[in-house]
N, C-alpha and C positions, 0 to 999 in steps of 0.2 A: 539582923539585918534591919534596917531603915530605912524609907523613901522621904525628902521632901523633897523642896524646891518649887523649880516651874517648869512644866510642861510645853515643850514645845507645838506648834498646833500645821496641821497638815499649810496652811498659808508662808509657813513662816517665824508668824506673832507670838508671842510668849503668854502666859496664862498661869496669875496667882495660885496652885492650887492651895486649898486651904486645907486639908488635914495632911498629917503625919501618921507614915503607917510605919506600925512596928512590927515583927512574925517572932512567935514562938520558937524556941528549939525543937519541938518536935516537929513544927507546921517545917521547919527551916528542912531536916532534912527531911522527910518527903519529896520537897520540891525537889531537891539536891540529887534525887535517885531517879527522877523523870526526863523525857527526852525533849530534844530541844523543844515541838512542836509542844508540846505539853507546857514547856515551861516559857515559852513564849505567850500561850494564853494565858494563861497565869500570871503574868507578868500586867497582860494588859486588861486584868482583871481588877489588876492590884492598882494601876495607874487610875481606873473607874471610881476608887472606893476611898483614894486623894482627893477627886472631884464632887463626890457627891452617895455619901455610902448608906444612905438612912434607905435612899426611894429609889425604884430600877425598876427594866423586866426581868431582870436576875437576881434581885433580890426578896431576902424573904424574912419578914418576923419569927424569931423562933417561939414555945411557948414548952411548958414545965420544965424538966429539969434546965432547958437549956434558953428561961426566962430573963429577956435581957438582951442576948446576942441574938444576933443576924446572921445570914447564913445569904453566899453568895457560891448562884448557880453556874458552874462552864463545864457542860458537856454532863459528862460522870463524877465530876469533880466538886466535890462544897469544899468552900470556905467558912468558918465559920469566925466573927469577928464580934469583937464590943466596940460600940462605939463610946466615946466619951464627947459628948457638944460641943462642952465648956473646955477643956485645955485639947481642943482641935482631935485630938490622935485617935487612929485605929489600931486597935489591937487584934493582930490576928493569930484567933489560938489554935485553931486547928485547919490543916488543908490532910481529905485526904478521898479516896471512891465512895461513891453516895452512898452505899450498902452501911461502913465500916466507921460514916464519921459519927452519929451519932450514938454509937453505942460507947460504951464507961469502959 
């Protein structure tokens, strides 16, 4: 699953998205199993990642085994992703519950 292109702002104007997002197979499987409300919240987060994947109130840089990755917090769900500033891409590696996402 890939997203890119333009975002439609509330006032009808369009703004160019800066980053292209790709989603790993396992993350996509988890996404497909969720209810409509959860999918809507995850979609909103992915849209935010296309604009600014490195900084924000729900974004944290990870350490240890997940060094170099970031996480986006969506209630009890975590989205773990890698950012390539050079190629302007965001690769979502995992979408899971808070307790399971950091386990191997």
